[in-house]
N, C-alpha and C positions, 0 to 999 in steps of 0.2 A: 180474821181467818187464821186457823192453825195448821201448819204443814208439818208433818211428822216424817222424819226421814229414818230409815231403818238400813244401816249398812250390814249386810250379811257375811261380810268378810272376816276372816279371823286376824286380819291386820287393820288396826285403827287409823293408820296413816297411808295405807296403800292406795292403789288405783281407784278402786271402787269408793273408798272414802273421798277422794278428790272430787269424783263425779257427784256424789251425794251432796257434799257441801257445796259444790258449785250451784246446784237447784236451790238449795236452802238459802244460800247467800242472795241469789236473784229474788227469791220471794220475800226475804227479810227487807231488801231494797225497796220493794213495793208495799211495806208496811205489815206484812204477815208476821205472826208470831210463830217461830220455827224451833224445833227441838231435833237433836240427833241421837237416835240410839245406836250405839256400838254394840252388836251382838257378841263381839269378841270379849267385852267387859261384863257381859250377863251371863247368868246360869239360867239355861232354858232346858228343863228336862223333856224327854219325848212324851208325847200323848200316849196314855195306856189304854184309852178308850174305856175307861171306868164308867162313863156317862153320868157321873155325880154333877157335872157341869150343865146339865141340861135344864135344870130348874132355875137356878140364879143366872144361867148363861154366863157363868164365870168358872173357869178351871179351878179346881180345888188344890192342885199341887203347889206346894209352898216354894216358889222360886221367883226369879225376877219378872216373870211374865205378869205377876201381879202389879207392877208398875205400869205395863202397857194397858192392862184392863182399866186402870185409872184414867190413862191418857186417851184411849179410844173414843169415848164419848164426846171429846172435845176436838177430834181431829177431822178437818175438812178434806185434806189431801194426804194421802200416804205415799211416800217415796220409798219403794221397795228396790234394793239393788244387791248384787252379788257378782262376785267373780264366778267363772265357770271352773269347776273342778270336776274333771272325769265326766264331761259332757252335761252337766247340769248345775243348778244352784248348790250352794254350800249346805252342809248338813246343819249349820246353825241357822240359816234362814228356813230350811224344810221344817226343821222342828218348831221354830216361831210360827210359820204358817199352820202347821197341823195343831198347834195349841189354840188356833182361833176356832177350832171344832166347837167350842162352847157356844159359838154364835150361829150353829146350824141346829135347827130344830130335828125332831125324830123323823118328820116327813119331808126333810130338805127345806123347811121354810126358814127364811131369813131373819136372824136375830141381831144382825149387826146393831150396836148401840146408837148409831145415828144414820139418818138418811142423807141422801146426796152426797156421800163421800166419793172421792175420785182417786185415781191412782196415776202414779208416774213410775215407770219402771226403768231399770238400768242393769246391764251386764257389762263386765270386762273380761277379757280373755287374751291369751297369748297367741292363738292361731292368727294367721294372716288373712283369712278370708272374711270380708266384712259382713257376710250374712251367714256365716257358718253355724251360729247358734241362734238365729232369729226364732227357732222353734221354741227355745227355753222362755224367751219373752212372751211369745204367742201363748204358750201353756200357762204361764202365771196370770196373763190377762184372761184367758178363758175361764179359769178357776176362780178368780175374784169375781167376775161377772156372773158366772154360773152359780156360786154358792151365796154371795153377798150382794149382788147387784151393784157391785162397784166398777164402773167403767174406767178404762185406761185412757187417759188424755195423750200420752207421749210415751214412746219407748226409745231409750238411748243405748247405743252399743259403742264401745271402745275397744277396738281389736289391736292385736299385735302388741300387747302389753307385757311386761315383765316385772316379777316382784323385786328385783334388784335395780330396776330403772322406772321409778315412779313419775308418772305423768305430771305435768306443771299444770297450775290453775289457768294457764292461758291456752291450754290444748284447745284445738278447733271445737271438739265436741263439748268439753267443758264450758267454753264461752257460749255456745248454743243452748246449753243446759241452763246456764245462768240466765240468759235472756228470756228462755221459757219459764223459768222460775219468776222472773219479773212480771210475766203476763198472768200469772194465776191470780184469779178473782174469786 
């Protein structure tokens, strides 16, 4: 099994990274092949809707998304996580998601390069309300299912975080996420 983690944060060692690593570490403990994509380290240009991607189902923009297009056919589970910036996912993760437009046909048919892919979602944010941004995880889950038939297995939320006080790997939600990662089959 291949589990591909995508950290949408601009910080490679921030709270969101701790959450994604927890899921990936748990999956690796159960024998999964895991890989972490740090979007902060990638150049992902925005989709310009040129539609040149519709025939090969691969975007033609020459940037780091080309690496993802090579990985996507092998991924069984996608872990997508983002801190909340101004009430939504980061621009990094939004650009990444929009560049999967190449996997949507002209009549909204699904061309994701592999069947039976599943998703695990995560958000981190500073607000104190535990359910304050559930709509963001719900939005992402709905889009993945609608466009790509990728169901979401689990959604993780870590609230009341701060960029200058990074959560520890033994944070209760990270422990739960690691245990969930171990359960992936």
